[in-house]
C-alpha positions in Angstrom: 0.0 0.0 0.0 1.4 3.4 -1.0 2.2 6.0 1.6 2.2 9.8 1.3 5.7 11.3 0.8 7.2 13.4 3.5 8.5 16.0 1.0 7.5 19.6 1.2 5.2 20.5 -1.7 7.2 21.0 -4.9 5.4 21.1 -8.3 7.3 19.6 -11.2 5.9 20.7 -14.6 6.7 18.3 -17.4 6.2 19.6 -21.0 5.7 17.5 -24.1 5.1 18.6 -27.7 5.6 21.9 -29.5 6.7 25.4 -28.6 3.1 26.4 -27.9 3.0 23.8 -25.1 6.3 25.2 -23.8 4.7 28.6 -23.7 1.6 27.3 -21.9 3.8 25.6 -19.2 5.7 28.8 -18.7 2.4 30.7 -18.1 1.3 28.0 -15.6 4.6 28.2 -13.8 4.4 32.0 -13.7 1.0 31.9 -12.1 2.2 29.3 -9.6 5.3 31.3 -8.7 3.1 34.5 -8.2 1.1 32.4 -5.8 4.2 31.6 -3.8 4.4 28.0 -4.9 7.6 26.0 -5.2 7.6 25.1 -8.9 10.2 23.6 -11.2 10.3 22.6 -14.9 11.3 19.0 -15.6 13.4 18.8 -12.4 16.6 16.9 -13.0 16.3 14.9 -9.8 12.6 14.3 -10.4 11.8 15.0 -6.8 8.7 17.1 -7.1 5.9 15.5 -5.1 3.2 17.0 -7.3 3.6 16.5 -11.0 1.7 18.3 -13.8 2.2 16.8 -17.3 1.4 19.1 -20.2 0.7 16.6 -23.0 0.7 16.6 -26.8 -2.1 14.9 -28.8 -1.1 15.9 -32.3 0.0 12.7 -34.1 0.6 9.1 -33.2 4.2 9.2 -31.9 3.4 12.3 -29.8 0.4 10.7 -28.3 2.4 7.6 -27.5 5.1 9.7 -25.7 2.4 11.5 -23.7 0.7 8.2 -22.6 4.0 6.7 -21.7 4.9 9.8 -19.6 1.5 9.7 -17.8 2.0 6.0 -17.0 5.5 6.6 -15.7 4.3 9.1 -13.2 1.1 7.2 -12.3 3.4 4.3 -11.4 5.6 6.6 -9.3 2.5 7.7 -7.5 1.5 4.0 -6.9 5.0 3.4 -5.4 4.6 6.4 -3.1 7.3 8.5 -4.9 4.9 11.3 -5.7 1.7 12.4 -4.0 -0.3 13.8 -6.9 -0.3 13.6 -10.7 -2.3 16.0 -12.9 -2.5 15.9 -16.7 -3.2 18.9 -18.9 -2.8 19.9 -22.5 -3.9 18.6 -25.9 -4.0 14.9 -25.3 -6.2 15.5 -22.2 -8.4 17.8 -24.1 -8.9 15.3 -26.9 -9.2 12.0 -25.0 -10.2 12.9 -21.5 -13.0 10.3 -21.1 -10.7 7.5 -22.4 -7.8 8.6 -20.2 -10.0 8.8 -17.1 -11.1 5.2 -17.8 -7.8 3.7 -18.8 -5.3 5.5 -16.4 -7.2 5.9 -13.1 -4.2 6.7 -10.9 -4.1 10.3 -12.2 -5.8 12.7 -9.8 -7.4 14.9 -12.4 -7.3 15.6 -16.1 -7.6 19.2 -17.6 -8.0 20.5 -21.1 -6.2 23.3 -23.0 -8.5 26.0 -21.6 -8.6 24.8 -18.0 -5.8 26.8 -16.5 -7.9 28.5 -13.8 -9.3 25.1 -12.7 -5.9 23.5 -12.7 -4.5 26.4 -10.6 -7.5 25.9 -8.2 -6.7 22.3 -7.5 -3.0 23.3 -7.0 -4.3 25.8 -4.3 -3.4 28.8 -6.4 -5.5 31.7 -7.7 -5.6 32.7 -11.4 -4.2 36.2 -11.5 -5.6 38.1 -14.5 -3.2 41.0 -14.0 -0.2 38.8 -14.8 0.2 39.9 -18.5 3.5 38.5 -19.7 4.5 37.1 -16.4 6.0 33.8 -17.3 8.7 31.5 -15.8 10.7 31.0 -19.0 12.3 27.6 -19.6 14.3 28.4 -22.7 17.9 29.7 -22.5 18.0 33.2 -20.9 18.4 35.1 -24.2 15.4 33.8 -26.3 11.8 33.0 -25.7 8.6 32.1 -27.5 5.8 34.7 -27.8 2.4 33.1 -28.5 0.3 35.7 -30.4 -2.9 33.6 -30.9 -4.6 30.5 -29.7 -6.5 27.9 -31.8 -7.2 27.7 -35.5 -10.0 28.4 -38.0 -8.4 26.5 -40.9 -10.2 23.3 -42.0 -7.1 21.2 -42.9 -8.3 17.6 -43.2 -5.3 16.0 -41.6 -5.1 18.2 -38.5 -6.6 17.7 -35.1 -5.5 21.1 -33.7 -8.9 22.8 -33.8 -10.3 19.8 -31.8 -7.8 20.4 -29.1 -7.2 24.2 -29.2 -10.5 25.6 -30.5 -11.2 28.5 -32.8 -8.6 31.2 -33.6 -8.3 33.9 -30.9 -5.7 36.7 -31.3 -4.0 38.3 -28.3 -4.3 42.2 -28.5 -1.2 44.0 -29.8 -0.8 46.0 -26.6 -0.7 42.9 -24.4 1.9 41.3 -26.7 4.1 44.5 -26.5 3.8 44.5 -22.7 4.9 40.8 -22.7 7.8 41.5 -25.0 8.9 44.4 -22.8 8.9 42.2 -19.7 10.9 39.5 -21.6 13.4 42.2 -22.6 13.8 43.3 -19.0 14.8 39.7 -18.2 17.5 39.8 -20.8 15.7 38.1 -23.7 17.2 39.3 -27.0 15.3 37.1 -29.5 11.5 36.4 -29.5 9.9 33.8 -31.8 6.3 34.5 -32.7 4.2 31.4 -32.6 0.6 30.5 -33.3 -1.2 27.8 -35.1 -1.5 30.3 -38.0 0.4 33.6 -37.7 -1.1 34.9 -40.9 -4.6 34.9 -39.5 -3.5 37.1 -36.7 -5.9 40.1 -36.0 -8.8 39.1 -38.2 -11.0 38.4 -35.1 -9.9 41.6 -33.2 -9.2 44.2 -35.9 -11.2 42.8 -38.9 -8.0 42.6 -40.9 -4.7 40.6 -41.0 -2.6 42.6 -38.5 0.7 40.7 -38.3 2.6 43.5 -40.0 1.0 46.0 -37.5 2.1 43.8 -34.6 5.7 43.6 -35.9 5.9 47.4 -36.3 5.1 47.7 -32.6 7.4 44.9 -31.4 10.4 46.3 -33.1 10.1 49.4 -30.9 10.9 47.2 -27.8 14.3 48.1 -26.5 16.5 45.0 -25.9 14.8 42.8 -28.4 17.2 42.4 -31.4 15.7 39.4 -33.3 12.0 38.7 -34.1 11.4 35.4 -35.8 8.2 34.2 -37.5 6.9 30.6 -37.1 4.0 28.8 -38.6 2.5 30.9 -41.4 -0.2 29.6 -43.7 0.2 29.9 -47.6 -3.4 30.9 -48.4 -4.1 34.6 -47.8 -0.6 35.4 -46.8 -0.4 39.2 -45.9 2.3 40.5 -48.2 2.8 43.7 -46.1 4.7 41.4 -43.6 7.5 41.2 -46.2 7.7 45.0 -46.4 8.3 45.1 -42.6 10.9 42.3 -42.9 12.8 44.3 -45.5 12.6 47.6 -43.6 13.2 46.4 -40.1 16.5 44.8 -39.2 15.1 43.3 -36.0 12.7 41.1 -38.0 14.8 38.1 -39.1 14.8 37.3 -42.8 13.2 33.9 -41.9 9.8 32.4 -42.4 8.5 29.1 -41.2 5.6 28.2 -43.5 4.4 24.6 -43.5 3.3 23.8 -47.0 2.4 20.1 -46.4 2.3 19.0 -50.1 2.4 20.3 -53.7 0.2 18.1 -55.7 -3.0 20.0 -56.4 -5.3 17.0 -56.0 -3.9 16.2 -52.6 -3.9 19.9 -51.6 -7.6 20.0 -52.4 -8.2 16.8 -50.3 -6.2 18.4 -47.5 -8.4 21.5 -47.8 -5.4 23.8 -48.0 -7.1 26.4 -50.2 -4.2 26.5 -52.7 -2.7 24.7 -55.7 0.7 23.7 -57.1 0.9 26.8 -59.2 -0.3 29.2 -56.5 2.2 27.8 -53.9 5.1 28.0 -56.3 4.2 31.5 -57.3 4.0 32.5 -53.6 7.5 31.2 -52.9 8.9 33.0 -55.9 7.2 36.2 -54.6 8.8 35.8 -51.2 12.3 35.5 -52.8 11.6 38.4 -55.1 10.6 40.7 -52.1 13.3 39.5 -49.7 16.1 37.9 -51.8 18.1 36.6 -48.8 15.1 35.1 -46.9 15.5 31.7 -45.4 12.3 29.7 -45.9 11.6 26.7 -43.6 8.8 24.3 -44.6 7.4 20.9 -43.6 5.9 18.3 -45.9 3.6 15.3 -45.3 4.2 12.1 -47.1 1.8 9.1 -47.3 -1.4 11.1 -47.2 -4.4 8.8 -48.1 -4.3 8.0 -51.8 -0.9 9.5 -52.5 0.4 7.7 -55.6 4.1 7.2 -56.5 3.6 9.8 -59.2 2.2 12.4 -56.8 5.1 11.7 -54.4 7.6 12.1 -57.3 6.0 15.4 -58.1 6.7 16.6 -54.6 10.2 15.3 -54.6 10.9 17.0 -58.0 9.4 20.2 -56.6 11.7 20.1 -53.5 14.7 19.8 -55.9 13.4 22.8 -57.9 12.5 25.1 -55.0 15.7 24.5 -53.0 14.3 25.4 -49.6 16.9 26.6 -47.1 15.2 24.5 -44.3 12.8 21.5 -44.7 11.4 18.7 -42.6 9.3 15.8 -43.8 6.8 13.7 -41.8 4.8 10.6 -42.3 1.0 11.1 -42.4 -0.8 10.1 -39.2 -4.4 8.9 -39.4 -6.2 10.9 -36.7 -9.7 10.3 -35.4 -12.4 13.0 -36.0 -10.3 14.8 -38.7 -11.6 15.3 -42.2 -9.2 12.8 -43.7 -10.1 10.0 -41.2 -13.0 8.9 -43.5 -10.4 8.2 -46.2 -8.5 4.9 -46.3 -5.0 5.1 -44.8 -3.8 3.1 -47.8 -0.1 4.0 -48.0 1.9 1.2 -46.3 4.1 2.2 -43.3 7.3 1.0 -45.1 6.4 3.2 -48.1 5.8 6.2 -45.9 9.2 5.6 -44.3 11.0 5.3 -47.6 9.4 8.5 -49.0 10.4 10.5 -45.9 14.0 9.3 -46.3 14.0 10.1 -50.0 12.7 13.7 -49.4 15.3 14.2 -46.7 18.1 12.9 -48.8 17.2 15.5 -51.5 17.1 18.2 -48.8 20.4 17.1 -47.3 22.1 17.6 -50.6 20.5 21.0 -51.1 21.4 22.1 -47.6 25.0 21.0 -48.2 25.2 23.0 -51.4 23.7 26.1 -49.9 26.1 25.8 -46.9 29.1 25.6 -49.2 28.2 29.1 -50.4 28.6 30.4 -46.9 32.3 29.4 -46.6 34.4 32.5 -46.3 31.5 34.7 -45.4 30.8 36.4 -42.0 27.5 36.1 -40.1 26.2 37.7 -36.9 25.5 34.7 -34.7 23.7 34.3 -31.3 25.2 31.5 -29.2 22.9 29.3 -27.2 25.0 26.7 -25.5 28.3 25.0 -24.9 28.4 21.2 -25.3 31.7 19.4 -24.6 34.4 21.2 -26.4 32.2 23.2 -28.7 30.0 26.3 -28.7 26.8 26.2 -30.7 25.2 29.3 -32.1 22.8 30.4 -34.9 22.5 32.9 -37.7 19.4 35.0 -38.2 18.4 32.3 -40.7 18.2 29.5 -38.1 15.7 28.8 -35.3 16.7 26.8 -32.2 16.5 23.0 -32.2 15.3 22.6 -35.8 17.9 24.5 -38.0 21.6 24.7 -38.7 24.2 25.2 -35.9 27.2 27.4 -36.1 30.0 25.5 -34.3 33.0 27.1 -32.7 35.9 25.2 -31.1 35.9 26.0 -27.3 39.4 24.8 -27.0 40.6 27.7 -29.1 38.0 30.4 -28.5 35.9 31.7 -25.6 32.4 32.9 -26.3 29.9 34.3 -23.8 26.6 32.6 -24.2 23.6 34.7 -25.2 25.8 37.2 -27.0 25.9 38.3 -30.6 29.2 37.5 -32.2 30.5 38.0 -35.8 31.7 34.6 -37.0 33.6 33.8 -40.2 32.7 30.4 -41.7 35.6 28.2 -42.7 33.9 24.8 -43.2 30.3 23.5 -43.7 28.5 20.2 -43.7 24.9 19.2 -44.5 23.4 21.0 -41.5 26.3 22.6 -39.6 28.6 25.5 -40.1 32.1 25.8 -38.5 33.5 29.2 -37.8 35.9 31.5 -36.1 35.1 34.7 -34.1 36.3 37.8 -35.8 36.9 39.5 -32.4 38.6 37.6 -29.6 36.7 37.5 -26.3 38.6 37.3 -23.1 37.9 34.3 -20.9 36.7 35.3 -17.4 39.3 34.8 -14.7 38.2 32.0 -12.3 37.2 33.3 -8.8 39.9 31.3 -7.0 42.6 32.7 -9.4 41.4 36.2 -8.8 41.6 35.7 -5.0 45.2 34.4 -5.5 46.1 37.5 -7.5 44.8 39.8 -4.8 47.1 38.1 -2.3 
């Protein structure tokens, strides 16, 4: 029989899934901290006696990871290693009745819009005045800024509207306040995230207002890079590109998941575009901002995808030469529009097609990186791992894009600083460089004390 732990209450928040979940966890932790609670994020020692798991329910592998994590902490509770386990987020929103029936050792399940109720069971009050007060979990120099919740798009393969609801923009003034508070903490780069950035403002201002938002965010002192994630190709507001060209703080970078290029499949996916329109849009981006880095994602193995349709996409990737690209296997999701279709592309074929796309992209990335050798880029350094520092150019987002690598045995770099780096070598997805200006290593405290003597 399990016994209650003797630990003082400590809330360990565990985050699974995308950057939007990271943001939600940070807001939860900010609220808990404001209530005087002892809260940590993914505690290394795993010694929190109360666990909140913020789950992902997007596709099969993500759902599996979420369920495994819930089971892990439910078993820890059974063994008396934790007192309470709460589950929140997308998986809980989407499958709450099933989870309550199957994993009964969880104290309570909460959906994506249940923050006040979750705080209540954690004996905390929801503080409406805490605009922008978050306990950031990213490195001290960059953070995510979620500008909208939910999605109004009807994409047939996507379950996000089932879990996040309809699109709801956050007012510009609130986002500026949040950016100012992040800057006061030392944040230098903010990444704008939403399920669909390009829809921003339609509900509040009756027009697409992403460009207006950017014009206000660039005025925030201390913020030096603003990066755009998750745009939608249909109805893209071209005035955003004008701001990108005019404002040096707005990175020449756009993450725009295109998902496929075959017109028939795009129609079935309900993407509201065609092969020709999508290609024209990418050409227009490059015409407006010639040195823009475009990141996209593609889905292979969508129901009915023939070898010819896949080959069309593969040829198109070779033609478009995207700076950044990821490919994923189609996941057959309940209650989505495509669920009524037969998931008829075998798993081994999906796997092969992903690898073929990524082999093409690997070669493209290598060729584009070779052009960077001998050039100098302003880089922001995120971490030191072993004997190397890892940084990024304005054309690279954390975790998903290229790294700029500097040998820590020969050079010292202060993390979170912008440094001009000359590139001397390049691989498929990494650049190797040398700082143009030498930084002095800080003198260790014990050595300073010896020098004083």
